[in-house]
C-alpha positions as CSV (number, residue, x, y, z in Angstrom):
1,X,32.9,16.0,-16.3
2,X,31.8,12.6,-15.2
3,X,30.2,9.8,-17.2
4,X,26.9,9.9,-15.2
5,X,23.6,9.5,-16.8
6,X,21.1,12.4,-16.7
7,X,19.2,10.5,-14.0
8,X,22.3,10.1,-11.9
9,X,23.1,13.8,-12.2
10,X,19.5,14.6,-11.2
11,X,19.7,12.3,-8.2
12,X,23.0,14.0,-7.2
13,X,21.5,17.5,-7.2
14,X,18.2,16.3,-5.6
15,X,20.2,15.0,-2.7
16,X,22.2,18.2,-2.3
17,X,19.0,20.4,-2.6
18,X,17.5,18.7,0.5
19,X,19.7,21.2,2.6
20,X,19.0,24.3,0.5
21,X,15.9,26.3,1.2
22,X,16.3,29.4,-0.9
23,X,16.7,29.8,-4.7
24,X,17.2,32.8,-6.8
25,X,14.4,32.8,-9.5
26,X,15.4,34.7,-12.6
27,X,12.8,36.0,-15.2
28,X,13.0,38.0,-18.4
29,X,11.5,41.5,-17.9
30,X,9.4,43.4,-20.4
31,X,12.3,45.4,-21.6
32,X,14.6,42.4,-22.0
33,X,16.5,42.7,-18.7
34,X,17.0,39.8,-16.2
35,X,15.1,40.1,-12.9
36,X,16.2,37.9,-9.9
37,X,14.4,37.3,-6.6
38,X,15.0,35.0,-3.7
39,X,12.3,32.4,-3.3
40,X,11.8,29.7,-0.7
41,X,11.3,26.2,-2.0
42,X,9.8,25.4,1.5
43,X,12.3,22.6,1.9
44,X,10.2,20.6,-0.6
45,X,13.3,19.3,-2.3
46,X,12.4,15.8,-3.5
47,X,13.5,17.4,-6.7
48,X,12.5,15.5,-9.8
49,X,12.6,18.5,-12.2
50,X,9.6,20.3,-10.9
51,X,9.7,22.9,-8.1
52,X,7.1,25.2,-6.5
53,X,7.1,28.7,-5.1
54,X,4.3,30.8,-3.6
55,X,4.1,34.5,-4.3
56,X,1.6,37.3,-5.0
57,X,-0.3,37.5,-8.3
58,X,0.1,41.3,-8.4
59,X,3.9,41.5,-8.7
60,X,6.4,42.2,-11.4
61,X,7.8,38.6,-11.3
62,X,4.4,37.1,-12.2
63,X,4.0,39.7,-14.9
64,X,7.4,38.7,-16.3
65,X,6.4,35.1,-16.3
66,X,3.1,35.8,-18.1
67,X,5.0,37.5,-20.8
68,X,7.9,35.0,-21.0
69,X,7.7,31.8,-19.0
70,X,11.3,30.9,-19.4
71,X,13.0,31.1,-16.0
72,X,16.3,30.2,-14.3
73,X,16.9,29.0,-10.8
74,X,20.2,29.3,-8.9
75,X,21.0,27.4,-5.7
76,X,24.1,27.4,-3.5
77,X,24.8,24.8,-0.8
78,X,26.6,25.6,2.5
79,X,30.4,25.5,2.6
80,X,32.0,22.4,4.1
81,X,33.5,22.7,7.6
82,X,36.9,22.6,6.0
83,X,36.1,25.8,4.0
84,X,35.4,24.3,0.6
85,X,32.5,26.0,-1.2
86,X,29.2,24.2,-1.3
87,X,27.5,22.9,-4.4
88,X,26.4,25.4,-7.1
89,X,23.3,24.4,-9.1
90,X,21.7,26.2,-12.0
91,X,18.3,25.1,-13.4
92,X,16.5,26.3,-16.5
93,X,12.8,25.7,-17.3
94,X,9.4,27.2,-17.8
95,X,7.2,28.6,-15.1
96,X,3.4,28.2,-14.9
97,X,1.2,30.4,-12.7
98,X,-1.1,28.2,-10.7
99,X,-4.3,29.5,-9.0
100,X,-5.8,26.2,-7.9
101,X,-6.2,25.9,-4.1
102,X,-6.1,22.1,-4.2
103,X,-2.6,22.4,-5.8
104,X,-1.7,24.9,-3.1
105,X,-2.6,22.3,-0.4
106,X,-0.2,19.7,-2.0
107,X,2.8,22.1,-1.5
108,X,1.8,24.1,1.5
109,X,3.9,24.1,4.7
110,X,3.0,26.0,7.9
111,X,6.1,28.2,7.7
112,X,4.5,29.9,4.7
113,X,1.9,31.5,7.0
114,X,4.7,34.0,7.9
115,X,4.0,35.6,4.5
116,X,0.5,34.4,3.7
117,X,-1.6,34.7,6.9
118,X,-4.7,33.0,5.7
119,X,-2.9,29.9,4.3
120,X,-4.1,28.5,1.0
121,X,-7.1,30.9,1.3
122,X,-4.9,34.0,1.1
123,X,-6.4,36.4,-1.4
124,X,-4.1,37.3,-4.3
125,X,-1.7,34.4,-3.7
126,X,-0.5,32.2,-6.5
127,X,1.9,29.3,-6.9
128,X,4.7,29.1,-9.5
129,X,5.3,25.7,-10.9
130,X,8.7,25.5,-12.6
131,X,9.0,22.6,-15.1
132,X,12.8,22.2,-15.4
133,X,14.3,21.2,-18.7
134,X,18.0,21.5,-18.1
135,X,20.5,21.8,-15.1
136,X,24.1,22.2,-14.4
137,X,26.1,21.9,-11.2
138,X,29.6,22.3,-9.8
139,X,30.4,20.3,-6.7
140,X,34.1,20.3,-5.9
141,X,35.7,18.1,-8.6
142,X,32.3,16.8,-9.7
143,X,30.2,18.6,-12.2
144,X,27.4,18.0,-14.7
145,X,25.4,19.7,-17.4
146,X,22.4,17.8,-18.5
147,X,18.8,17.7,-19.8
148,X,16.3,16.9,-17.1
149,X,14.7,13.5,-17.8
150,X,11.0,14.0,-18.6
């Protein structure tokens, strides 16, 4: 473990996340199991502890979050050309279901129209806002486990 400050750790993973599009978002199901789904962060990775994901309101994941907002996110970077594994990042936090179209516009990218044909006006679409509280990463010989600066 290094002697980095939480902000230095956060800066390190934020830089690495610029090249990672998909995360696995983990929720707690109604019967206590863990549910995991791939979610695109839309390459919006100026990560400061908050992240945003678009989905459908009428889905099991959103039901899970309404019952228990504690979530986990997992990211994996690409391997190096020399074959070393990429960075592994784990993030914990609380998810909020957002229904505000003005908030959608702040995080919308055109590639999302592949899934949501009417853009921010797509009926039934919501945005998940994950407020991260803790993170850990493993990046070769460098690693960190830290609380996200608020």
